C-alpha positions as CSV (number, residue, x, y, z in Angstrom):
1,M,0.4,-47.7,-47.7
2,K,1.7,-44.3,-46.5
3,K,0.2,-42.6,-49.6
4,F,-3.2,-44.2,-48.9
5,A,-3.0,-43.0,-45.3
6,A,-2.1,-39.5,-46.4
7,F,-4.9,-39.6,-49.0
8,T,-7.4,-40.8,-46.4
9,L,-6.4,-38.0,-44.0
10,T,-6.7,-35.5,-46.8
11,C,-10.2,-36.8,-47.5
12,L,-11.1,-36.5,-43.9
13,I,-9.8,-33.0,-43.6
14,A,-11.6,-32.1,-46.7
15,A,-14.8,-33.7,-45.5
16,S,-14.6,-31.9,-42.2
17,G,-14.0,-28.6,-44.1
18,F,-17.1,-29.3,-46.2
19,A,-19.1,-30.2,-43.1
20,L,-17.9,-27.0,-41.3
21,A,-18.9,-24.8,-44.2
22,K,-22.4,-26.5,-44.6
23,G,-23.1,-27.4,-41.0
24,G,-26.1,-29.4,-42.1
25,P,-27.3,-32.8,-40.8
26,H,-25.3,-35.9,-41.7
27,Q,-22.4,-33.8,-42.9
28,G,-20.1,-34.3,-39.9
29,P,-19.5,-32.2,-36.8
30,N,-20.2,-28.5,-37.1
31,I,-17.7,-25.8,-36.0
32,D,-19.3,-25.4,-32.6
33,R,-19.0,-29.1,-31.8
34,L,-15.4,-29.2,-33.0
35,A,-14.6,-26.1,-31.1
36,E,-15.9,-27.7,-27.9
37,K,-14.1,-31.0,-28.5
38,L,-10.8,-29.2,-29.2
39,S,-11.3,-26.5,-26.5
40,L,-10.8,-23.8,-29.1
41,T,-10.8,-20.1,-28.2
42,E,-13.1,-17.8,-30.2
43,E,-10.1,-16.6,-32.1
44,Q,-9.0,-20.1,-32.9
45,K,-12.5,-21.1,-33.9
46,A,-12.8,-18.2,-36.4
47,Q,-9.3,-18.9,-37.8
48,F,-10.0,-22.7,-38.0
49,Q,-13.3,-22.1,-39.9
50,T,-11.6,-19.7,-42.3
51,I,-8.8,-22.2,-43.1
52,M,-11.2,-25.0,-43.6
53,E,-13.5,-22.9,-45.9
54,E,-10.4,-21.9,-48.0
55,S,-9.3,-25.5,-48.1
56,R,-12.8,-26.6,-49.3
57,E,-12.8,-24.1,-52.1
58,Q,-9.3,-25.1,-53.2
59,R,-10.3,-28.8,-53.0
60,H,-13.3,-28.2,-55.3
61,S,-11.1,-26.3,-57.7
62,L,-8.5,-29.1,-57.7
63,K,-11.1,-31.8,-58.3
64,E,-12.4,-29.9,-61.4
65,Q,-8.8,-29.3,-62.6
66,Y,-7.6,-32.8,-62.2
67,K,-10.8,-34.8,-62.9
68,P,-9.2,-36.6,-65.9
69,Q,-5.9,-37.2,-64.1
70,R,-6.8,-39.0,-60.9
71,E,-3.2,-39.7,-59.8
72,E,-2.2,-36.1,-60.2
73,M,-5.3,-35.0,-58.3
74,H,-4.3,-37.3,-55.4
75,T,-0.8,-35.7,-55.3
76,A,-2.3,-32.2,-55.4
77,M,-4.7,-33.2,-52.6
78,E,-1.8,-34.5,-50.5
79,N,-0.1,-31.2,-51.0
80,L,-3.2,-29.3,-50.0
81,R,-3.6,-31.5,-46.9
82,T,0.0,-30.6,-45.9
83,Q,-0.6,-26.9,-46.4
84,T,-3.9,-27.1,-44.5
85,D,-2.2,-28.9,-41.6
86,A,0.6,-26.3,-41.5
87,K,-2.0,-23.5,-41.4
88,L,-4.0,-25.2,-38.6
89,A,-0.7,-25.8,-36.7
90,T,-0.3,-22.0,-36.5
91,V,-3.8,-21.8,-34.8
92,L,-4.1,-24.9,-32.7
93,N,-1.7,-26.1,-30.0
94,A,0.0,-29.5,-30.2
95,E,-2.6,-31.1,-28.0
96,Q,-5.5,-29.8,-30.2
97,M,-3.7,-30.9,-33.4
98,E,-3.3,-34.4,-32.0
99,K,-6.9,-34.5,-30.9
100,L,-8.1,-33.4,-34.3
101,K,-5.9,-36.0,-36.0
102,E,-7.4,-38.7,-33.7
103,M,-10.9,-37.5,-34.5
104,H,-10.2,-37.7,-38.3
105,E,-8.7,-41.1,-37.9
106,A,-11.7,-42.4,-35.9
107,R,-14.1,-40.9,-38.5
108,G,-12.2,-42.5,-41.3
109,Q,-12.3,-45.9,-39.6
110,H,-16.0,-45.5,-39.1
111,K,-16.5,-44.7,-42.8
112,E,-14.3,-47.5,-43.9
113,R,-16.3,-50.0,-41.8
114,R,-19.6,-48.7,-43.3
115,R,-18.2,-49.0,-46.8
116,H,-16.6,-52.4,-46.4
117,P,-18.1,-54.2,-43.4
118,E,-16.8,-57.5,-44.8
119,N,-13.2,-56.4,-43.9
120,C,-14.0,-55.8,-40.2
121,D,-14.6,-58.4,-37.5
122,K,-17.3,-57.9,-34.9
123,E,-14.7,-57.1,-32.1
124,G,-13.0,-54.3,-33.8
125,D,-10.8,-53.3,-36.6
126,E,-8.5,-56.2,-37.1
127,E,-7.9,-56.5,-40.8
128,A,-5.7,-59.1,-42.6
């Protein structure tokens, strides 16, 4: 379960990195919206965007490299997530990191409900 949670967070971070780089519709929040929600300074905003763009490029490279070996790819993605989190922790304060984590978790729950609505009840997220 911990590996699944870590993989899910990796995917969310990766997805937000992709969304930040593209900034188009239906691709998640753009950097300006994230900056506002996290109360980033201009310097933090620039560093955050750079880190996420680097992460996106590395993620694409890893996907190509490990396409035939899914399990190894998941491990590599977990390592990348850890590295990305460590870099972001040098830019964001503890409160901003916690808020970012909450945003990623909420986005992941929303995506999971859209993918598997049969696993969610109408009042919330109570899964068996």
